[in-house]
N, C-alpha and C positions, 0 to 999 in steps of 0.2 A: 149634841150640839148646843151651845151655851146660845142660851138668848139675848134680843140686845132690848134693853132700856130704852125705850123713846123720851128723849128732854124735849118739854115744851118753854120755849123762853117766849116771854110776853112784850120785851123789850130787849134794847140793845142792853141796857145793866144787865138783864139775867141772859143774854146770849152772853157776853166778856164771861160772868163768874162761870157758867154752863161751862165754857172752853178752857178755863183754867187762866182767865188773864185777869186782870185787874179789874172793878169795879171803872174805875175812874178812865180807862181806854172803852167803857160801855157809852161811857158820856161824851167822850171824842168822837166814836162812830155815830151817836146820835145826832150829834152837832153837824157834821160833815153829812150826813145823811140829806138833815133841814136843807143846807145848802142846796145840793143836789137836786134834791125835789123841787126848790124854788128856783132853779135857774131852768130846768126841763121846763116846769109850770109856764115863765112869762117868755122860755124860748119860741112855745108853741104857740103861747096866746098871741104874741105880738109879730107871728111868722117868719123870724129870721131864719135866714139859713147857717148854716156853721161857718160857712165865711166871712160873713156878716159878724156874726159876733167875735168872732178871730180876729177880727179888723177893727171892732170898737174897745178890745179888751188889749189887744197888740201882744197877743199868742198865736199859737199855731193853730191852723183849722182842727187837726189832729187830736190836737188836746181836750180842745172843744166838742167833737166825736165821742172822744171815750168818756168824758162828761156824759154828753148826752147816752151812751150809752150804758151808764152805768158803773162805769170802771176808773175810778177817781184812786185806785191804789196808790198809784204814782204820781196824782196833781196834788199842790199844795192847797192846805186851807185857805191860803192870801192870794192865790190865785184864784179861789172859787170866788172870794170875796170882790176880788176886780172884776171878773167878769160880770157878779152881780150890778156893782157899781155900775161898769159900761152899760149894760143893758138898763139901766135905769131904776136899780131896785137898790134902796137905802135898808143894811142889815142893822139890827141894834139889839144890843146883846145882854140880857139880863141877868142879874147874878141872883140865886139863892141859896140856902145851906141845903146840902143835902142830909135828908132824913136819915139815921143810923140803921 
């Protein structure tokens, strides 16, 4: 039987490369993961229910629950930003050159 060599990825960029994806996809994963982390952190800190967040962001409770369970594949980045704004978090994007 052939041995399988484990691959260790230290960040989203390395994970994307290990999966045979473009590095830029790794950057997208990292940004979306950071947005999801902040949503979860803020909702918990403020003691909000999924229904309250949904009402504030004008979306469904099902989508909020998906985000809170880290199932964000079908949820747009736009909606994630709208939810953050609705719960009182201002997102600021910074740009920097990617090291080659």
